[in-house]
Residue, then its C-alpha position, 0 to 999 in steps of 0.5 A: m915919108t918926106r921926100p929928100p931934097s932934089a938934086a938941084q935943091r941939094r946943090v943950093i943947100d950945099a953951096a950955102d955959106p958954111v957959117t951963116g947959112r946964107l943961100r943963093g939960087t933962083e926964086a923958084q929954088l929958094a921958095a921951094l926950100v922955104k916951103r919944105g922948111l929947109a930955108f927961111r926968107h929974112p924979114r928985113p931988106p934985102h930979104d936974103h934966104f938962110l937955112t933953117p935948123e933942119g936945112h943946116r942938118v941936111r947940109q951937114g949930111i947927118t943921117r941915121a945910123p944903120e938899123p940893127a938886123g931884124e928890126a924895122p928901119a926908123a922913119t926918115g925925113v925932115f928932122a923934128a924935135r921930140a915933143g914927147g908922146e909920139a906913137d912912133p918916136p925916132r930911135s935914140g942913140p948916137a945918130r939921134r944925138r948928132e941930129v939934135h946937136s946939129a939942129w940946135q947949133g943951126l937954131l943958135e945961128l938962126r938967132r944970131m942972123t935974125n935977132r936985130d942985135g945978133a943975140v943968141d940967148r933969146p928966141c928968134g922969129w922962127e921959134r915964135t912961129h914954131l913954139v912946140q918944136a922950138a921948146a922941144l928942141a931946147l929940151e932934147a938938146a939939153g938931154h931931157q928925156p921925152a915921154g914915150p907913147d905910154d911912159g914918163g918924160y916931158r911932153v910939150r903941147e900947144t896952149p890957147q894962150p898966144e906965144a905959150v906952150a905947156v910942158h908936162e913932166p910927172d916927175g917934179e924934179a925933172l919938171r924943175a930941170c926942164a924949167a931951168t933949161l928953158e930959162g937958160a935958152g931964153w924962155q920965160v917960164s912959170e909953174h902952174r897946177e892943173p885945177r882938176t888933177g893937181s898935177r904941176y906943169l910949166l907955161a913957157s913963152p919966148r923972151r923978147a928982151 
């Protein structure tokens, strides 16, 4: 289980610019937030630090709803979009939808701040280094159903190809809907067929222009 931010880290997060997510703090504080995936260092001078989508979620104080009596609590910690097929997936419901919505809005703000022209219609550098999470977030935020441990739904997986993920979905109509969502989120998508099984899947890469 991932530890929550320390009191000092939380103060830095809470003091972030509410629109841009720009952070102020000591080098040690900012480096610690980067290490935990709550902030990133802008690649261009003056190399300011900004909240990541997970950092925006933490700043907004989004927490999980209380679990129903008699059921084991869901794991808490750093937000992760559903890539599909998780052995212990987070509980679905309003709290999860709020988390996903906040993470997606944070990602759009990250695009605006880090894409050279401020564009929000194509992926940013963070997404290119977190391909599975970025594609999964786009799909989950759009309301697609991720696969459970043993049932149908989308599954986003790494591939040997640079800057490409595979999206598997046994239902053909749902697979095409996933393609439309990723294209709308700024990804280049092509459909392929597994040579051995004949099942169709998508290859998706972040669009550059």
